C-alpha positions as CSV (number, residue, x, y, z in Angstrom):
1,M,49.9,112.7,100.0
2,T,53.6,113.5,100.7
3,K,56.1,111.5,99.0
4,D,57.0,109.8,102.5
5,T,53.5,108.7,103.1
6,F,53.5,107.1,99.8
7,I,56.4,105.3,100.2
8,R,55.0,104.2,104.1
9,W,51.8,102.9,101.9
10,M,53.7,100.8,99.5
11,C,56.0,99.2,102.0
12,L,52.1,98.4,103.8
13,V,50.9,96.8,100.6
14,E,54.3,95.2,99.5
15,L,54.2,93.5,103.4
16,V,50.3,92.5,103.2
17,L,50.9,90.8,99.7
18,L,54.2,88.9,100.8
19,T,52.4,87.7,104.1
20,E,49.3,86.8,101.6
21,E,51.8,84.8,99.7
22,K,53.5,83.1,102.4
23,A,50.3,81.9,103.8
24,E,49.5,80.4,100.7
25,E,52.9,78.9,100.1
26,L,52.2,77.2,103.7
27,K,48.8,76.6,102.5
28,L,47.4,78.5,105.9
29,D,43.5,80.2,106.2
30,L,44.2,83.9,107.1
31,D,40.5,83.9,108.0
32,K,41.3,81.6,110.7
33,F,44.3,83.4,112.3
34,D,45.0,86.6,114.3
35,W,47.8,87.1,112.3
36,V,48.5,90.7,112.2
37,K,51.5,91.6,114.3
38,P,52.1,95.4,114.4
39,I,55.1,96.0,116.0
40,A,56.4,93.3,113.3
41,F,54.9,95.5,110.4
42,K,56.1,98.8,111.7
43,K,59.8,96.9,111.7
44,Y,59.5,95.9,108.0
45,I,58.2,99.3,106.9
46,N,60.7,101.1,108.6
47,D,63.6,98.8,107.3
48,R,62.0,98.4,103.7
49,F,61.5,102.4,103.9
50,K,64.7,103.6,102.1
51,S,64.9,100.6,99.6
52,M,61.4,101.4,98.7
53,E,62.0,105.1,98.2
54,V,65.1,104.1,95.9
55,D,62.8,101.5,94.2
56,I,60.0,104.0,93.3
57,E,62.4,106.8,92.1
58,A,63.8,103.9,89.6
59,E,60.1,103.1,88.6
60,A,59.7,107.2,87.8
61,N,62.3,106.9,85.7
62,S,61.6,103.5,84.0
63,K,58.8,103.2,81.2
64,K,57.8,100.0,82.7
65,P,56.8,99.1,86.4
66,L,59.7,97.5,88.7
67,I,57.9,97.3,92.5
68,K,55.6,94.4,92.6
69,P,53.0,95.6,94.8
70,M,52.4,98.3,92.1
71,V,52.1,96.1,89.2
72,K,50.0,93.7,91.3
73,L,47.4,96.2,92.6
74,A,47.4,97.7,88.9
75,S,46.3,94.2,87.5
76,I,43.7,93.6,90.1
77,N,42.2,97.2,89.3
78,K,42.9,98.7,86.0
79,N,41.6,101.9,87.2
80,I,45.2,102.3,89.0
81,E,47.7,104.2,86.8
82,L,51.0,103.5,87.7
83,S,52.5,107.3,88.0
84,Y,52.5,109.9,90.4
């Protein structure tokens, strides 16, 4: 997997987690909505790409995880190692 592909995947994971958090905040059941908005997702990923790249590089040089999606994924699945 290329670095750019990894960054785009992390942007997507972050977006899904943010969507889930907002739905919980608004007490919405996502199973009852057709909530996927591909254009909005693409825009978010494009807008977030550069800052996510900086975050990932900072995390690579840090002793603790900084990026929320990585931390949440690692807490869900203990087999995920926070290194690349």
